[in-house]
VEXKESE-65930 format. One record per residue (C-alpha): x, y, z; residue number from 1. Coordinates in nm, 3 decimals. Example, Ala and Ser with C-alpha at 12.3 -4.5 7.8 and 13.67 -1.06 7.14 Angstrom:
<recs>
(rec (1.230 -0.450 0.780) 1),
(rec (1.367 -0.106 0.714) 2),
</recs>
This chain:
<recs>
(rec (-5.055 9.558 11.232) 1),
(rec (-4.839 9.844 11.202) 2),
(rec (-4.693 9.995 11.527) 3),
(rec (-4.891 10.328 11.489) 4),
(rec (-5.195 10.150 11.452) 5),
(rec (-5.128 9.944 11.750) 6),
(rec (-5.052 10.242 11.933) 7),
(rec (-5.381 10.414 11.823) 8),
(rec (-5.620 10.138 11.908) 9),
(rec (-5.435 10.095 12.239) 10),
(rec (-5.499 10.458 12.319) 11),
(rec (-5.878 10.401 12.226) 12),
(rec (-5.888 10.119 12.435) 13),
(rec (-5.762 10.315 12.750) 14),
(rec (-6.034 10.570 12.660) 15),
(rec (-6.306 10.316 12.691) 16),
(rec (-6.135 10.145 13.001) 17),
(rec (-6.122 10.459 13.158) 18),
(rec (-6.527 10.499 13.157) 19),
(rec (-6.550 10.138 13.273) 20),
(rec (-6.603 10.022 13.670) 21),
(rec (-6.248 9.887 13.703) 22),
(rec (-6.367 9.678 13.995) 23),
(rec (-6.542 9.481 13.735) 24),
(rec (-6.295 9.482 13.422) 25),
(rec (-6.032 9.350 13.648) 26),
(rec (-6.234 9.028 13.756) 27),
(rec (-6.278 8.882 13.449) 28),
(rec (-6.179 8.529 13.464) 29),
(rec (-5.818 8.474 13.328) 30),
(rec (-5.772 8.203 13.043) 31),
(rec (-5.504 7.931 13.078) 32),
(rec (-5.434 7.973 12.688) 33),
(rec (-5.231 8.260 12.515) 34),
(rec (-5.425 8.497 12.318) 35),
(rec (-5.361 8.812 12.124) 36),
(rec (-5.453 9.140 12.336) 37),
(rec (-5.346 9.508 12.366) 38),
(rec (-5.197 9.655 12.681) 39),
(rec (-5.496 9.855 12.778) 40),
(rec (-5.680 9.531 12.816) 41),
(rec (-5.459 9.432 13.100) 42),
(rec (-5.462 9.801 13.255) 43),
(rec (-5.116 9.888 13.064) 44),
(rec (-5.031 10.192 12.899) 45),
(rec (-4.938 10.128 12.541) 46),
(rec (-4.760 10.443 12.454) 47),
(rec (-4.515 10.446 12.774) 48),
(rec (-4.437 10.059 12.660) 49),
(rec (-4.356 10.175 12.272) 50),
(rec (-4.185 10.479 12.400) 51),
(rec (-3.940 10.279 12.667) 52),
(rec (-3.911 9.956 12.488) 53),
(rec (-3.789 10.153 12.158) 54),
(rec (-3.542 10.375 12.346) 55),
(rec (-3.382 10.068 12.534) 56),
(rec (-3.368 9.842 12.186) 57),
(rec (-3.217 10.129 12.016) 58),
(rec (-2.962 10.206 12.237) 59),
(rec (-2.869 9.835 12.258) 60),
(rec (-2.819 9.785 11.911) 61),
(rec (-2.651 10.126 11.877) 62),
(rec (-2.389 10.044 12.150) 63),
(rec (-2.373 9.669 11.965) 64),
(rec (-2.527 9.494 12.295) 65),
(rec (-2.684 9.250 12.007) 66),
(rec (-2.743 9.290 11.616) 67),
(rec (-3.077 9.246 11.678) 68),
(rec (-3.378 9.109 11.940) 69),
(rec (-3.722 9.062 12.011) 70),
(rec (-3.920 9.026 12.318) 71),
(rec (-4.245 8.898 12.362) 72),
(rec (-4.465 8.975 12.687) 73),
(rec (-4.775 8.819 12.804) 74),
(rec (-4.988 8.920 13.123) 75),
(rec (-5.318 8.778 13.224) 76),
(rec (-5.273 8.492 12.933) 77),
(rec (-5.280 8.755 12.659) 78),
(rec (-4.951 8.847 12.428) 79),
(rec (-4.995 9.229 12.462) 80),
(rec (-4.643 9.298 12.326) 81),
(rec (-4.408 9.138 12.058) 82),
(rec (-4.185 9.341 11.856) 83),
(rec (-3.890 9.260 11.672) 84),
(rec (-3.565 9.506 11.622) 85),
(rec (-3.228 9.521 11.442) 86),
(rec (-3.123 9.238 11.205) 87),
(rec (-2.959 8.904 11.250) 88),
(rec (-2.583 9.039 11.215) 89),
(rec (-2.451 9.373 11.196) 90),
(rec (-2.423 9.384 10.807) 91),
(rec (-2.803 9.471 10.827) 92),
(rec (-2.927 9.212 10.560) 93),
(rec (-3.173 8.995 10.728) 94),
(rec (-3.410 9.194 10.955) 95),
(rec (-3.518 8.997 11.262) 96),
(rec (-3.841 8.839 11.223) 97),
(rec (-4.106 8.756 11.490) 98),
(rec (-4.103 8.383 11.388) 99),
(rec (-3.733 8.349 11.392) 100),
(rec (-3.562 8.041 11.579) 101),
(rec (-3.301 8.133 11.853) 102),
(rec (-3.041 7.915 12.021) 103),
(rec (-3.161 7.914 12.374) 104),
(rec (-2.834 7.831 12.542) 105),
(rec (-2.888 7.780 12.936) 106),
(rec (-3.245 7.842 12.893) 107),
(rec (-3.246 7.498 12.770) 108),
(rec (-3.196 7.404 13.116) 109),
(rec (-3.563 7.519 13.243) 110),
(rec (-3.719 7.432 12.917) 111),
(rec (-3.574 7.104 12.816) 112),
(rec (-3.422 6.927 13.121) 113),
(rec (-3.635 7.077 13.388) 114),
(rec (-3.961 6.990 13.248) 115),
(rec (-3.907 6.621 13.225) 116),
(rec (-3.712 6.609 13.585) 117),
(rec (-4.055 6.792 13.700) 118),
(rec (-4.253 6.532 13.553) 119),
(rec (-4.064 6.236 13.671) 120),
(rec (-4.079 6.387 14.023) 121),
(rec (-4.452 6.430 14.009) 122),
(rec (-4.503 6.071 13.912) 123),
(rec (-4.289 5.967 14.217) 124),
(rec (-3.978 5.843 13.989) 125),
(rec (-3.744 6.122 14.132) 126),
(rec (-3.730 6.215 14.493) 127),
(rec (-3.550 6.534 14.576) 128),
(rec (-3.418 6.421 14.860) 129),
(rec (-3.252 6.104 14.769) 130),
(rec (-2.891 6.106 14.672) 131),
(rec (-2.792 6.183 14.338) 132),
(rec (-2.610 5.851 14.311) 133),
(rec (-2.932 5.669 14.313) 134),
(rec (-2.986 5.777 13.946) 135),
(rec (-2.638 5.833 13.837) 136),
(rec (-2.505 5.487 13.979) 137),
(rec (-2.108 5.607 13.908) 138),
(rec (-2.152 5.852 14.198) 139),
(rec (-2.194 5.585 14.429) 140),
(rec (-1.864 5.502 14.433) 141),
(rec (-1.728 5.850 14.459) 142),
(rec (-1.664 5.975 14.825) 143),
(rec (-1.694 6.331 14.767) 144),
(rec (-2.032 6.261 14.560) 145),
(rec (-2.265 5.972 14.680) 146),
(rec (-2.428 6.147 14.952) 147),
(rec (-2.520 6.493 14.776) 148),
(rec (-2.898 6.507 14.690) 149),
(rec (-3.056 6.589 14.397) 150),
(rec (-3.205 6.898 14.572) 151),
(rec (-2.858 7.005 14.654) 152),
(rec (-2.721 6.957 14.278) 153),
(rec (-3.055 7.137 14.140) 154),
(rec (-3.028 7.414 14.391) 155),
(rec (-2.660 7.467 14.294) 156),
(rec (-2.572 7.425 14.642) 157),
(rec (-2.365 7.083 14.582) 158),
(rec (-2.051 7.248 14.551) 159),
(rec (-1.998 7.107 14.184) 160),
(rec (-1.716 7.226 13.949) 161),
(rec (-1.896 7.506 13.735) 162),
(rec (-1.788 7.400 13.381) 163),
(rec (-1.559 7.186 13.195) 164),
(rec (-1.428 7.305 12.869) 165),
(rec (-1.456 6.961 12.664) 166),
(rec (-1.365 7.106 12.370) 167),
(rec (-1.003 7.096 12.487) 168),
(rec (-0.996 6.737 12.459) 169),
(rec (-1.075 6.744 12.077) 170),
(rec (-0.805 6.998 11.969) 171),
(rec (-0.478 6.947 11.914) 172),
(rec (-0.194 7.183 12.012) 173),
(rec (-0.173 7.300 11.653) 174),
(rec (-0.549 7.385 11.638) 175),
(rec (-0.636 7.091 11.412) 176),
(rec (-0.944 6.845 11.524) 177),
(rec (-0.841 6.505 11.682) 178),
(rec (-0.971 6.229 11.434) 179),
(rec (-0.995 5.964 11.699) 180),
(rec (-1.286 6.191 11.814) 181),
(rec (-1.422 6.390 11.509) 182),
(rec (-1.475 6.263 11.149) 183),
(rec (-1.578 6.483 10.863) 184),
(rec (-1.787 6.150 10.760) 185),
(rec (-2.111 6.023 10.948) 186),
(rec (-2.062 5.636 11.040) 187),
(rec (-2.185 5.382 11.273) 188),
(rec (-1.893 5.501 11.506) 189),
(rec (-1.959 5.879 11.444) 190),
(rec (-2.287 5.983 11.479) 191),
(rec (-2.297 6.280 11.670) 192),
(rec (-2.382 6.565 11.463) 193),
(rec (-2.206 6.850 11.620) 194),
(rec (-2.168 7.067 11.313) 195),
(rec (-2.194 7.070 10.906) 196),
(rec (-1.946 6.826 10.842) 197),
(rec (-1.857 6.738 11.186) 198),
(rec (-1.938 6.438 11.337) 199),
(rec (-1.849 6.328 11.676) 200),
(rec (-1.749 5.977 11.818) 201),
(rec (-1.975 5.776 12.012) 202),
(rec (-1.702 5.701 12.244) 203),
(rec (-1.682 6.099 12.344) 204),
(rec (-2.035 6.094 12.543) 205),
(rec (-1.849 5.852 12.802) 206),
(rec (-1.524 6.058 12.797) 207),
(rec (-1.779 6.344 12.898) 208),
(rec (-1.916 6.125 13.179) 209),
(rec (-1.591 6.050 13.310) 210),
(rec (-1.452 6.384 13.345) 211),
(rec (-1.768 6.480 13.538) 212),
(rec (-1.763 6.175 13.746) 213),
(rec (-1.387 6.269 13.827) 214),
(rec (-1.458 6.647 13.872) 215),
(rec (-1.380 6.779 14.220) 216),
(rec (-1.650 6.893 14.464) 217),
(rec (-1.612 7.193 14.723) 218),
(rec (-1.602 7.073 15.066) 219),
(rec (-1.795 7.430 15.169) 220),
(rec (-2.145 7.361 15.087) 221),
(rec (-2.265 7.704 14.976) 222),
(rec (-2.414 7.846 14.628) 223),
(rec (-2.217 7.788 14.324) 224),
(rec (-2.372 7.757 13.995) 225),
(rec (-2.268 7.447 13.820) 226),
(rec (-2.418 7.341 13.472) 227),
(rec (-2.225 6.995 13.488) 228),
(rec (-2.531 6.767 13.579) 229),
(rec (-2.722 6.880 13.301) 230),
(rec (-2.499 6.690 13.101) 231),
(rec (-2.619 6.376 13.246) 232),
(rec (-3.039 6.450 13.304) 233),
(rec (-3.062 6.319 12.900) 234),
(rec (-2.920 5.971 13.026) 235),
(rec (-3.089 5.983 13.346) 236),
(rec (-3.435 6.063 13.164) 237),
(rec (-3.372 5.779 12.936) 238),
(rec (-3.293 5.565 13.194) 239),
(rec (-3.602 5.654 13.400) 240),
(rec (-3.818 5.636 13.094) 241),
(rec (-3.724 5.398 12.900) 242),
(rec (-3.777 5.676 12.600) 243),
(rec (-3.497 5.859 12.440) 244),
(rec (-3.462 6.223 12.599) 245),
(rec (-3.550 6.428 12.306) 246),
(rec (-3.868 6.203 12.215) 247),
(rec (-3.969 6.215 12.568) 248),
(rec (-3.981 6.583 12.551) 249),
(rec (-4.151 6.618 12.196) 250),
(rec (-4.447 6.358 12.341) 251),
(rec (-4.485 6.510 12.683) 252),
(rec (-4.477 6.876 12.615) 253),
(rec (-4.374 7.035 12.279) 254),
(rec (-4.608 6.851 12.058) 255),
(rec (-4.889 6.884 12.289) 256),
(rec (-4.833 7.262 12.364) 257),
(rec (-4.786 7.317 11.982) 258),
(rec (-4.461 7.416 12.022) 259),
(rec (-4.369 7.327 11.644) 260),
(rec (-4.019 7.480 11.626) 261),
(rec (-3.901 7.370 11.968) 262),
(rec (-3.642 7.107 11.954) 263),
(rec (-3.276 7.044 11.909) 264),
(rec (-3.065 7.021 11.591) 265),
(rec (-3.302 7.263 11.387) 266),
(rec (-3.111 7.236 11.079) 267),
(rec (-3.219 6.887 11.054) 268),
(rec (-3.564 6.985 11.047) 269),
(rec (-3.615 7.185 10.740) 270),
(rec (-3.802 7.479 10.906) 271),
(rec (-3.893 7.759 10.696) 272),
(rec (-3.823 7.990 10.963) 273),
(rec (-3.484 8.172 10.973) 274),
(rec (-3.277 8.049 11.259) 275),
(rec (-3.040 8.337 11.389) 276),
(rec (-2.685 8.291 11.371) 277),
(rec (-2.467 8.330 11.701) 278),
(rec (-2.092 8.345 11.695) 279),
(rec (-1.844 8.381 11.438) 280),
(rec (-1.626 8.071 11.556) 281),
(rec (-1.264 8.081 11.511) 282),
(rec (-1.155 7.752 11.704) 283),
(rec (-1.364 7.475 11.648) 284),
(rec (-1.629 7.537 11.328) 285),
(rec (-1.381 7.785 11.159) 286),
(rec (-1.703 7.984 11.050) 287),
(rec (-2.021 8.159 11.156) 288),
(rec (-2.207 7.927 11.386) 289),
(rec (-2.516 7.905 11.190) 290),
(rec (-2.839 7.644 11.230) 291),
(rec (-2.634 7.470 11.489) 292),
(rec (-2.584 7.504 11.882) 293),
(rec (-2.337 7.743 11.969) 294),
(rec (-2.236 7.574 12.325) 295),
(rec (-1.924 7.365 12.275) 296),
(rec (-2.061 7.103 12.549) 297),
(rec (-2.361 7.039 12.387) 298),
(rec (-2.219 7.012 12.034) 299),
(rec (-2.018 6.761 12.159) 300),
(rec (-2.296 6.562 12.288) 301),
(rec (-2.425 6.565 11.963) 302),
(rec (-2.663 6.892 12.009) 303),
(rec (-2.873 6.703 12.226) 304),
(rec (-2.832 6.762 12.598) 305),
(rec (-2.985 6.938 12.928) 306),
(rec (-2.723 7.239 12.941) 307),
(rec (-2.787 7.391 12.615) 308),
(rec (-2.902 7.264 12.246) 309),
(rec (-3.273 7.387 12.234) 310),
(rec (-3.395 7.615 11.973) 311),
(rec (-3.731 7.748 11.961) 312),
(rec (-3.955 8.076 11.873) 313),
(rec (-4.058 8.355 12.130) 314),
(rec (-4.416 8.216 12.068) 315),
(rec (-4.311 7.835 12.135) 316),
(rec (-4.137 7.955 12.451) 317),
(rec (-4.447 8.172 12.585) 318),
(rec (-4.673 7.887 12.583) 319),
(rec (-4.425 7.669 12.812) 320),
(rec (-4.371 7.934 13.043) 321),
(rec (-4.745 8.025 13.038) 322),
(rec (-4.787 7.634 13.111) 323),
(rec (-4.570 7.684 13.437) 324),
(rec (-4.710 8.037 13.534) 325),
(rec (-5.072 7.818 13.558) 326),
(rec (-4.888 7.559 13.764) 327),
(rec (-4.878 7.294 13.521) 328),
(rec (-5.206 7.316 13.302) 329),
(rec (-5.231 7.457 12.963) 330),
(rec (-5.568 7.444 12.745) 331),
(rec (-5.722 7.218 13.009) 332),
(rec (-5.455 6.965 12.982) 333),
(rec (-5.252 6.894 13.293) 334),
(rec (-4.848 6.835 13.228) 335),
(rec (-4.701 6.884 13.567) 336),
(rec (-4.843 6.889 13.930) 337),
(rec (-4.919 7.189 14.059) 338),
(rec (-4.729 7.090 14.384) 339),
(rec (-4.400 7.013 14.170) 340),
(rec (-4.385 7.345 14.023) 341),
(rec (-4.457 7.548 14.351) 342),
(rec (-4.169 7.330 14.499) 343),
(rec (-3.945 7.353 14.215) 344),
(rec (-3.989 7.747 14.200) 345),
(rec (-3.971 7.824 14.554) 346),
(rec (-3.612 7.935 14.700) 347),
(rec (-3.452 7.610 14.840) 348),
(rec (-3.151 7.755 15.041) 349),
(rec (-3.186 8.112 15.159) 350),
(rec (-3.019 8.064 15.502) 351),
(rec (-2.711 8.003 15.257) 352),
(rec (-2.758 8.297 15.046) 353),
(rec (-2.874 8.067 14.762) 354),
(rec (-3.161 8.243 14.583) 355),
(rec (-3.227 7.949 14.332) 356),
(rec (-3.498 7.722 14.315) 357),
(rec (-3.451 7.397 14.181) 358),
(rec (-3.282 7.465 13.850) 359),
(rec (-3.477 7.765 13.818) 360),
(rec (-3.332 8.115 13.863) 361),
(rec (-3.512 8.363 14.111) 362),
(rec (-3.446 8.696 14.185) 363),
(rec (-3.213 8.846 14.421) 364),
(rec (-3.274 8.757 14.773) 365),
(rec (-3.299 9.168 14.829) 366),
(rec (-3.409 9.265 14.483) 367),
(rec (-3.691 9.478 14.589) 368),
(rec (-3.444 9.700 14.775) 369),
(rec (-3.215 9.733 14.476) 370),
(rec (-3.184 10.013 14.229) 371),
(rec (-3.256 9.918 13.866) 372),
(rec (-2.870 9.907 13.757) 373),
(rec (-2.836 9.644 14.046) 374),
(rec (-3.142 9.434 14.060) 375),
(rec (-3.205 9.114 13.877) 376),
(rec (-3.449 9.092 13.728) 377),
(rec (-3.647 9.402 13.753) 378),
(rec (-3.660 9.550 14.120) 379),
(rec (-4.061 9.510 14.069) 380),
(rec (-4.073 9.151 13.998) 381),
(rec (-4.201 8.939 14.276) 382),
(rec (-4.048 8.710 14.494) 383),
(rec (-4.257 8.434 14.358) 384),
(rec (-4.085 8.462 14.009) 385),
(rec (-3.859 8.267 13.794) 386),
(rec (-3.671 8.215 13.498) 387),
(rec (-3.326 8.144 13.349) 388),
(rec (-3.070 8.326 13.116) 389),
(rec (-2.882 8.195 12.853) 390),
(rec (-2.511 8.286 12.731) 391),
(rec (-2.623 8.378 12.343) 392),
(rec (-2.866 8.632 12.530) 393),
(rec (-3.179 8.491 12.555) 394),
(rec (-3.379 8.560 12.902) 395),
(rec (-3.721 8.395 13.013) 396),
(rec (-3.900 8.506 13.339) 397),
(rec (-4.266 8.428 13.473) 398),
(rec (-4.426 8.638 13.744) 399),
(rec (-4.734 8.440 13.874) 400),
(rec (-4.811 8.722 14.145) 401),
(rec (-4.861 8.968 13.849) 402),
(rec (-4.943 8.713 13.577) 403),
(rec (-4.669 8.807 13.341) 404),
(rec (-4.464 8.607 13.104) 405),
(rec (-4.142 8.764 12.945) 406),
(rec (-3.964 8.642 12.660) 407),
(rec (-3.642 8.827 12.560) 408),
(rec (-3.427 8.651 12.236) 409),
(rec (-3.102 8.794 12.110) 410),
(rec (-2.780 8.677 11.973) 411),
(rec (-2.566 8.872 12.174) 412),
(rec (-2.241 8.641 12.136) 413),
(rec (-2.256 8.763 11.745) 414),
(rec (-1.987 8.822 11.609) 415),
(rec (-1.797 8.741 11.922) 416),
(rec (-1.880 8.652 12.293) 417),
(rec (-1.691 8.927 12.397) 418),
(rec (-1.966 9.153 12.340) 419),
(rec (-2.078 9.219 12.688) 420),
(rec (-2.297 9.527 12.669) 421),
(rec (-2.617 9.344 12.720) 422),
(rec (-2.510 9.320 13.070) 423),
(rec (-2.326 9.636 13.116) 424),
(rec (-2.619 9.831 12.996) 425),
(rec (-2.833 9.588 13.230) 426),
(rec (-3.078 9.582 12.913) 427),
(rec (-3.293 9.249 13.023) 428),
(rec (-3.371 9.396 13.369) 429),
(rec (-3.440 9.748 13.247) 430),
(rec (-3.699 9.607 12.980) 431),
(rec (-3.850 9.395 13.242) 432),
(rec (-3.919 9.687 13.439) 433),
(rec (-4.100 9.904 13.176) 434),
(rec (-4.400 9.621 13.202) 435),
(rec (-4.432 9.702 13.575) 436),
(rec (-4.378 10.057 13.551) 437),
(rec (-4.660 10.064 13.263) 438),
(rec (-4.895 9.961 13.531) 439),
(rec (-4.846 10.286 13.740) 440),
(rec (-4.864 10.509 13.476) 441),
(rec (-5.175 10.372 13.275) 442),
(rec (-5.432 10.639 13.205) 443),
(rec (-5.788 10.661 13.363) 444),
</recs>
């Protein structure tokens, strides 16, 4: 359905809506499954939404915040907006399509590692207030780490080192790759597939673990974002379940949700969908990064990690986020315990000026008082809302109070990660705000 027809139908629906008893219309039971709908069905102004979103997206492309992007928004379990803008790259050859697959970057943290951890917590296999070293034995010998709790680590309250660039370990001073770590041919000793014709030594994963184990910890316990432990969670999940990490996710979440494109190393799956490229890499891969994970640390883990590496379409992401929004249920099937999700999306250490939940990002503590340019996410987002952003330009957010799921996908790192106008222009927050404002501008 083209955009003009969509708007006309939306305006017609608003007219009908205006003649209804709104107190009755808004009390219809909300399904726990995503269906297609129109903005007017949930009390939003279609014309306002399209005008504002088109303007923001067009401005973002003109200012090279990204070559292209797409936005999906669901409210009250209805997908009321899903549009694509621009192209895969600035050569304007391949238009963005609604079923394109994106590199999710750090959104992986809350769509791969976190659902596994939440399930294990709900089953009593992961205690948030036990030392992390209970589940990662090497830390039992580290004086600065052995008492850090799982809760502190997941809330970024543990003082862990933010990031380690493991790529430095495999590149010589002359820029060539070290053969003891990287091979152009797969073998029994090199089976971590990092990119086309790039295979990582099986021993390198242990090197990553050793470096994380040796990393420093701040004595002062305050909010300090660190993604390091997300490189450990795949092994922790395997230790606790006896099942390979990616298979555990497919079996317990992705397959039953119908998320056929959600997973790692999509190049190996043969999807008909286009996979949106990311950065033109001049250091490691020496080509446009396409079909394989952009994040170098995840690549050196063989593409399967907890910090990055997951790929998906917007609709696959929306189903998972709707399940979270439903506190663990989708299409009548319970995936996670309600109490578990409510605990993980709760701000854990507000007294330390830490806005984070457990793994999930949360609004700024004073977000409602901020102007749009300073807010994160939209200032109208409720304190109960949660989500995460990704380095490649991805952003997902759910607001239980407003029944909204917000999915923004882009490849802002194309052609280079120096493109930062997506942040300077505050595009994702501005788009998020549109769907709150549209409720106040609806016609009666």
